[in-house]
RODO-2510 file (C-alpha; in nm, 4 decimals, decimal comma):
residues 387
     n   res          X          Y          Z
     1     x     0,0000     0,0000     0,0000
     2     x     0,1425     0,3376    -0,1004
     3     x     0,1549     0,5927     0,1760
     4     x     0,1937     0,9659     0,1260
     5     x     0,3294     1,2217     0,3689
     6     x     0,3519     1,5999     0,3545
     7     x     0,6078     1,8265     0,5139
     8     x     0,7323     2,1831     0,4922
     9     x     1,0764     2,0559     0,3936
    10     x     1,2238     1,7236     0,2864
    11     x     1,6001     1,6730     0,3317
    12     x     1,7699     1,3884     0,1441
    13     x     2,0978     1,2776     0,2980
    14     x     2,1747     1,3055     0,6699
    15     x     2,5517     1,3417     0,6740
    16     x     2,7332     1,6573     0,7805
    17     x     2,5244     1,8940     0,5698
    18     x     2,1899     1,7172     0,5930
    19     x     2,2085     1,6766     0,9701
    20     x     2,2868     2,0459     1,0154
    21     x     2,0047     2,1491     0,7809
    22     x     1,7458     1,9261     0,9509
    23     x     1,8478     2,0567     1,2926
    24     x     1,8332     2,4206     1,1903
    25     x     1,4957     2,3781     1,0181
    26     x     1,3544     2,2027     1,3241
    27     x     1,4789     2,4872     1,5446
    28     x     1,2605     2,7202     1,3389
    29     x     0,9542     2,5091     1,4049
    30     x     0,9189     2,3841     1,0474
    31     x     0,7765     2,0396     0,9771
    32     x     1,0807     1,8607     0,8372
    33     x     1,1411     1,5041     0,7238
    34     x     1,4980     1,3795     0,6825
    35     x     1,5685     1,0713     0,4710
    36     x     1,8836     0,8606     0,4449
    37     x     1,9410     0,5249     0,2794
    38     x     2,1596     0,4173     0,5740
    39     x     2,1524     0,4809     0,9486
    40     x     2,3562     0,7975     1,0112
    41     x     2,6227     0,8553     1,1120
    42     x     2,7453     0,5776     0,8847
    43     x     3,0621     0,4780     0,6997
    44     x     2,9410     0,4788     0,3391
    45     x     2,9901     0,8423     0,2387
    46     x     3,2156     1,1261     0,3522
    47     x     3,1050     1,1881     0,7121
    48     x     3,3020     0,9369     0,9130
    49     x     3,6528     0,8558     1,0264
    50     x     3,6383     0,9977     1,3782
    51     x     3,7805     1,3485     1,3187
    52     x     3,7906     1,6395     1,0754
    53     x     4,0256     1,9389     1,0795
    54     x     3,8755     2,2799     1,1454
    55     x     4,0581     2,6103     1,0947
    56     x     3,9365     2,9664     1,0594
    57     x     4,1879     3,0919     0,8007
    58     x     4,0865     2,9005     0,4897
    59     x     4,3492     2,8370     0,2250
    60     x     4,0809     2,7302    -0,0226
    61     x     3,9594     3,0899    -0,0461
    62     x     3,8506     3,3848     0,1640
    63     x     3,4834     3,3270     0,0739
    64     x     3,4792     3,0318     0,3156
    65     x     3,5987     3,2196     0,6238
    66     x     3,2602     3,3603     0,7387
    67     x     3,1138     3,0105     0,7254
    68     x     3,3768     2,8450     0,9416
    69     x     3,3837     3,1299     1,1936
    70     x     3,0081     3,1033     1,2415
    71     x     3,0387     2,7238     1,2551
    72     x     3,2805     2,7495     1,5468
    73     x     3,0172     2,9451     1,7380
    74     x     2,7501     2,6922     1,6477
    75     x     2,9637     2,3929     1,7493
    76     x     3,0002     2,5440     2,0971
    77     x     2,6245     2,6045     2,1135
    78     x     2,5653     2,2448     2,0090
    79     x     2,8026     2,1224     2,2782
    80     x     2,6022     2,3109     2,5385
    81     x     2,2699     2,1842     2,4031
    82     x     2,3768     1,8213     2,3611
    83     x     2,6263     1,7709     2,6418
    84     x     2,8675     1,6215     2,3843
    85     x     3,2313     1,7154     2,3235
    86     x     3,2458     1,8139     1,9565
    87     x     3,5332     2,0604     1,9003
    88     x     3,8883     2,0356     2,0353
    89     x     4,0976     2,3490     1,9810
    90     x     4,4483     2,2036     1,9900
    91     x     4,6057     2,4477     1,7416
    92     x     4,6709     2,4013     1,3715
    93     x     4,9897     2,4161     1,1652
    94     x     5,0056     2,4739     0,7874
    95     x     5,3584     2,4069     0,6547
    96     x     5,5434     2,4380     0,3255
    97     x     5,9035     2,4657     0,2017
    98     x     6,0410     2,8159     0,1569
    99     x     6,0267     2,9254    -0,2057
   100     x     5,8136     2,6288    -0,3105
   101     x     5,4496     2,5985    -0,4100
   102     x     5,1903     2,4679    -0,1658
   103     x     4,9088     2,3264    -0,3801
   104     x     4,5981     2,1988    -0,2041
   105     x     4,2341     2,1602    -0,3091
   106     x     4,2987     2,3177    -0,6463
   107     x     4,4732     2,6236    -0,5016
   108     x     4,8372     2,6810    -0,6043
   109     x     4,9383     2,8744    -0,2893
   110     x     4,7452     2,7219    -0,0024
   111     x     4,9791     2,8545     0,2661
   112     x     4,9823     3,2053     0,1194
   113     x     4,6038     3,2203     0,0934
   114     x     4,5745     3,0945     0,4508
   115     x     4,7958     3,3777     0,5707
   116     x     4,6047     3,6384     0,3685
   117     x     4,2759     3,5135     0,5123
   118     x     4,4109     3,5417     0,8671
   119     x     4,5331     3,8936     0,8047
   120     x     4,2144     4,0147     0,6385
   121     x     3,9827     3,8659     0,9008
   122     x     4,2156     3,9404     1,1944
   123     x     4,2361     3,5759     1,2986
   124     x     4,4900     3,5237     1,5780
   125     x     4,7943     3,3470     1,4338
   126     x     5,1718     3,3280     1,4248
   127     x     5,4225     3,2684     1,1471
   128     x     5,7031     3,0258     1,2268
   129     x     6,0331     2,9317     1,0678
   130     x     6,1818     2,5833     1,0864
   131     x     6,3648     2,6500     1,4128
   132     x     6,0481     2,7767     1,5797
   133     x     5,8472     2,4814     1,4491
   134     x     6,1022     2,2342     1,5839
   135     x     6,1235     2,4111     1,9185
   136     x     5,7479     2,4050     1,9687
   137     x     5,6695     2,0730     1,8012
   138     x     5,9742     1,8436     1,8049
   139     x     5,7617     1,5601     1,6650
   140     x     5,8199     1,7008     1,3132
   141     x     6,1408     1,6065     1,1351
   142     x     6,2110     1,8992     0,9031
   143     x     6,4493     1,9778     0,6189
   144     x     6,5332     2,3159     0,7718
   145     x     6,3773     2,5539     0,5215
   146     x     6,0135     2,5131     0,6234
   147     x     5,7817     2,8040     0,6959
   148     x     5,4504     2,7730     0,8708
   149     x     5,1269     2,9391     0,9720
   150     x     5,0104     2,8519     1,3238
   151     x     4,6517     2,9144     1,4385
   152     x     4,5929     2,8552     1,8107
   153     x     4,2155     2,8282     1,7684
   154     x     4,2291     2,5578     1,5025
   155     x     4,1702     2,1970     1,5922
   156     x     3,9450     1,9060     1,5115
   157     x     3,5807     1,8053     1,5185
   158     x     3,4478     1,4653     1,6198
   159     x     3,2646     1,3977     1,2948
   160     x     3,0212     1,1240     1,3877
   161     x     2,9416     1,2923     1,7200
   162     x     2,8566     1,6194     1,5421
   163     x     2,6132     1,4423     1,3108
   164     x     2,4554     1,2333     1,5866
   165     x     2,4107     1,5322     1,8187
   166     x     2,2311     1,7396     1,5555
   167     x     2,0028     1,4560     1,4508
   168     x     1,9165     1,3771     1,8103
   169     x     1,8356     1,7410     1,8866
   170     x     1,6371     1,7694     1,5633
   171     x     1,4119     1,4789     1,6604
   172     x     1,3591     1,6315     2,0034
   173     x     1,2399     1,9432     1,8224
   174     x     0,9912     1,7437     1,6142
   175     x     1,1836     1,6419     1,3020
   176     x     1,0983     1,3019     1,1550
   177     x     1,3883     1,0873     1,0380
   178     x     1,3428     0,8021     0,7897
   179     x     1,6543     0,5849     0,7678
   180     x     1,7702     0,2704     0,5916
   181     x     1,5487     0,3511     0,2954
   182     x     1,6808     0,4495    -0,0473
   183     x     1,5087     0,7393    -0,2204
   184     x     1,4570     0,8471    -0,5768
   185     x     1,3122     1,1635    -0,7233
   186     x     1,0395     1,2320    -0,9736
   187     x     0,8487     1,5423    -1,0668
   188     x     0,4754     1,6019    -1,0545
   189     x     0,4151     1,9259    -1,2387
   190     x     0,6321     2,1829    -1,0624
   191     x     0,6759     1,9733    -0,7462
   192     x     0,9512     1,7298    -0,6590
   193     x     0,8260     1,4000    -0,5191
   194     x     1,0522     1,1728    -0,3159
   195     x     0,9768     0,8016    -0,3382
   196     x     1,0990     0,5457    -0,0846
   197     x     1,0056     0,1807    -0,1358
   198     x     0,6664     0,2710    -0,2799
   199     x     0,5879     0,5465    -0,0302
   200     x     0,5987     0,9059    -0,1468
   201     x     0,6815     1,2292     0,0288
   202     x     0,6020     1,5828    -0,0819
   203     x     0,7020     1,9171     0,0608
   204     x     0,7079     2,2839    -0,0155
   205     x     1,0865     2,2541    -0,0476
   206     x     1,3148     1,9576    -0,1085
   207     x     1,6825     1,9834    -0,0124
   208     x     1,9263     1,7327    -0,1638
   209     x     2,2375     1,6974     0,0518
   210     x     2,3288     1,3472    -0,0600
   211     x     2,7045     1,3846    -0,1083
   212     x     2,8391     1,1283    -0,3568
   213     x     2,4848     1,0163    -0,4407
   214     x     2,3810     1,3634    -0,5561
   215     x     2,5050     1,3168    -0,9162
   216     x     2,2840     1,0083    -0,9431
   217     x     1,9795     1,1699    -0,7862
   218     x     2,0141     1,4806    -1,0044
   219     x     2,1690     1,3687    -1,3360
   220     x     2,1575     1,7249    -1,4722
   221     x     2,4303     1,8125    -1,2203
   222     x     2,6462     1,5036    -1,2734
   223     x     2,8980     1,6763    -1,5006
   224     x     2,9721     1,9318    -1,2289
   225     x     3,1041     1,6779    -0,9774
   226     x     3,3748     1,4165    -0,9486
   227     x     3,3595     1,1446    -0,6815
   228     x     3,6949     1,0140    -0,5603
   229     x     3,7982     0,7415    -0,3182
   230     x     4,0177     0,8569    -0,0291
   231     x     4,1829     0,6622     0,2527
   232     x     4,2398     0,7533     0,6177
   233     x     4,5019     0,5697     0,8245
   234     x     4,5677     0,5299     1,1972
   235     x     4,9297     0,4523     1,2898
   236     x     5,0576     0,3260     1,6239
   237     x     5,2744     0,5476     1,8425
   238     x     5,6014     0,4502     1,9993
   239     x     5,6895     0,5347     2,3579
   240     x     5,8624     0,8576     2,4502
   241     x     5,7002     1,1130     2,2183
   242     x     5,3717     1,2854     2,3036
   243     x     5,1006     1,3315     2,0457
   244     x     4,8357     1,4435     2,2921
   245     x     4,6256     1,7483     2,2038
   246     x     4,8126     2,0455     2,3438
   247     x     5,1488     1,8854     2,2706
   248     x     5,0751     1,8343     1,9009
   249     x     4,8502     2,0231     1,6570
   250     x     4,6433     1,9266     1,3602
   251     x     4,8580     1,9881     1,0544
   252     x     4,8660     2,0167     0,6758
   253     x     5,2189     1,9665     0,5456
   254     x     5,3310     2,0441     0,1909
   255     x     5,6703     1,8748     0,2119
   256     x     5,7230     1,9316    -0,1615
   257     x     5,5771     2,1473    -0,4341
   258     x     5,3733     1,8778    -0,6087
   259     x     5,0022     1,8229    -0,5624
   260     x     5,0820     1,4712    -0,4366
   261     x     5,3477     1,5940    -0,1917
   262     x     5,1190     1,6903     0,0922
   263     x     4,9582     1,5057     0,3811
   264     x     4,7697     1,5997     0,6950
   265     x     4,7179     1,4627     1,0421
   266     x     4,5808     1,4883     1,3937
   267     x     4,6926     1,4446     1,7531
   268     x     4,5569     1,1550     1,9544
   269     x     4,1812     1,1916     1,9569
   270     x     4,0418     0,8727     2,1093
   271     x     4,2809     0,7988     2,3943
   272     x     4,4406     0,5143     2,2015
   273     x     4,8138     0,5229     2,1297
   274     x     4,7659     0,6068     1,7640
   275     x     4,7230     0,9064     1,5378
   276     x     4,5292     0,9555     1,2184
   277     x     4,7035     1,0746     0,9031
   278     x     4,5894     1,0925     0,5429
   279     x     4,6520     1,2440     0,2057
   280     x     4,4312     1,3061    -0,0958
   281     x     4,4380     1,1628    -0,4444
   282     x     4,2761     1,3139    -0,7529
   283     x     4,3318     1,0351    -1,0067
   284     x     4,0930     0,7548    -0,9131
   285     x     3,7268     0,8361    -0,9687
   286     x     3,4473     0,6094    -0,8537
   287     x     3,0848     0,5875    -0,7461
   288     x     2,9304     0,4865    -0,4124
   289     x     2,8346     0,1523    -0,5680
   290     x     3,1726     0,0761    -0,7270
   291     x     3,4195     0,2125    -0,4701
   292     x     3,6848    -0,0250    -0,3344
   293     x     3,6138    -0,0280     0,0362
   294     x     3,9048    -0,2481     0,1382
   295     x     4,2497    -0,0924     0,1831
   296     x     4,5313    -0,3048     0,0427
   297     x     4,8588    -0,3660     0,2241
   298     x     5,0375    -0,2057    -0,0690
   299     x     4,8449     0,1171    -0,0092
   300     x     4,9520     0,1234     0,3546
   301     x     5,3148     0,0610     0,2568
   302     x     5,3007     0,3379    -0,0023
   303     x     5,1595     0,5815     0,2538
   304     x     5,4428     0,5023     0,4950
   305     x     5,7094     0,5241     0,2278
   306     x     5,5761     0,8337     0,0529
   307     x     5,4694     1,0536     0,3425
   308     x     5,5316     0,9162     0,6898
   309     x     5,8862     0,7809     0,6802
   310     x     6,1390     1,0148     0,8475
   311     x     5,8841     1,2919     0,8956
   312     x     5,7102     1,2200     1,2285
   313     x     5,9154     1,1094     1,5282
   314     x     5,7683     0,8323     1,7360
   315     x     5,5097     0,7245     1,4777
   316     x     5,5605     0,3631     1,3788
   317     x     5,4821     0,2042     1,0455
   318     x     5,2219    -0,0175     1,2130
   319     x     4,8838     0,0691     1,0673
   320     x     4,6184    -0,0100     1,3250
   321     x     4,3295     0,0530     1,0860
   322     x     4,2455     0,2191     0,7561
   323     x     3,9110     0,3200     0,6090
   324     x     3,7891     0,4700     0,2848
   325     x     3,5647     0,7696     0,2333
   326     x     3,4290     0,9541    -0,0689
   327     x     3,5017     1,3117    -0,1758
   328     x     3,2507     1,4757    -0,4065
   329     x     3,4352     1,7672    -0,5640
   330     x     3,3656     2,0445    -0,8080
   331     x     3,6295     2,1434    -1,0610
   332     x     3,7494     2,4376    -0,8501
   333     x     3,6938     2,2762    -0,5068
   334     x     3,4189     2,5299    -0,4427
   335     x     3,0752     2,4422    -0,3079
   336     x     2,7484     2,4348    -0,5001
   337     x     2,4443     2,5530    -0,3048
   338     x     2,1569     2,6674    -0,5230
   339     x     1,8054     2,6036    -0,6486
   340     x     1,7765     2,3659    -0,9421
   341     x     1,7082     2,5686    -1,2582
   342     x     1,4445     2,3269    -1,3854
   343     x     1,2887     2,2483    -1,0455
   344     x     1,2430     2,5680    -0,8430
   345     x     1,1204     2,3915    -0,5288
   346     x     1,4442     2,1915    -0,4964
   347     x     1,7733     2,3030    -0,3484
   348     x     2,1038     2,1228    -0,4117
   349     x     2,3611     2,1399    -0,1324
   350     x     2,6967     1,9948    -0,2230
   351     x     2,9308     2,1491     0,0291
   352     x     3,1965     1,8854    -0,0108
   353     x     3,5181     1,8978    -0,2144
   354     x     3,7200     1,7470     0,0681
   355     x     3,6965     2,0418     0,3037
   356     x     3,3263     2,0845     0,3735
   357     x     3,2797     1,9400     0,7202
   358     x     3,4197     2,2358     0,9141
   359     x     3,1651     2,4655     0,7462
   360     x     2,8628     2,2400     0,7833
   361     x     2,7049     2,3900     1,0964
   362     x     2,6876     2,7367     0,9402
   363     x     2,5782     2,5951     0,6049
   364     x     2,2874     2,4276     0,7817
   365     x     2,1870     2,7598     0,9361
   366     x     2,2221     2,9529     0,6098
   367     x     2,0323     2,6917     0,4074
   368     x     1,7512     2,7026     0,6632
   369     x     1,7403     3,0818     0,6178
   370     x     1,7357     3,0298     0,2404
   371     x     1,4454     2,7859     0,2629
   372     x     1,2443     3,0160     0,4895
   373     x     1,3004     3,3360     0,2949
   374     x     1,3417     3,2104    -0,0617
   375     x     1,6466     3,4371    -0,0885
   376     x     2,0134     3,3439    -0,0948
   377     x     2,1941     3,4689     0,2182
   378     x     2,5083     3,6721     0,1380
   379     x     2,7275     3,4035     0,2978
   380     x     2,6059     3,1535     0,0340
   381     x     2,6180     3,3820    -0,2702
   382     x     2,9715     3,2691    -0,3702
   383     x     2,8363     2,9152    -0,4101
   384     x     2,5539     2,9860    -0,6546
   385     x     2,5390     2,7683    -0,9640
   386     x     2,7501     2,9032    -1,2494
   387     x     2,6680     2,8415    -1,6182
***
């Protein structure tokens, strides 16, 4: 028997963006239904892996800074409302070699843009040379010509906890969550209809925040996105060197000038004697259905050989665990947040591109404003759909 349900807003996808949107809509008293084909937080998309870096000076572009600064305020509000620990401000270090490029997320001078953002927005920071880096953080083994940006307020977010807290609060505020049910879209006149296993859901507004599934749900947008497999690794620590928050920062390290000569990492986050490190690849594209979920021993060995070896004191080559995730990226690593041209009741939210999580709380708030008013908030104007 087909059932039909009405709501003010339907939200497809309950990862970082969808969870924030559902929560913010519920705070406004709107009747909202959130739908996810799995049980969030889950390990099938991009919102998992324990931690995500957050930093206020954004090397991907100054247009992102207002989002992350507002997100930091919202994370603290969410901590108070939920009783959960979500944000750890352990400091953040962005490093590159003097005189060399620092490419990251499609930007040729990631370190330089980070510094310009900090200066323009008056974000507390310090610039360090190699001697100062070594003095403060002896865990790094440097070449001697490194330069760095240090942001005391940077740190990491507990990814799954952020999603779970917002979904839990949203349900307390009256949101309805439908999980473990795949959805597809069809149109009925000017309205988008969401179908789940024969049931259908209609709303005044539909928001699609489905991450790597968005190109499949909205084929007209597929050419704008590329989905790539990424791997996160946790390596065991040896005795004698501290990687506790406070003794060690989150970091992004361009140890060479090539796009594949950069990796990033975290201090201990879970209490276990291990730290998470990762890099990014832009060669292997995939889909959520075809992605290789297993991580081969050869991949672990390559990570150790290419990035870890002789760069972090006290980090062994023993990989305790490794997991895959999916990045859904635009060509310029920007976000896409806009109404669909051919379906004016439907809003696409693809704030991904490998650096979206830190902005998600503020994106949820701004998207909720956009849904209520029908107007694009200034903070989202840089992410409107381009021809």
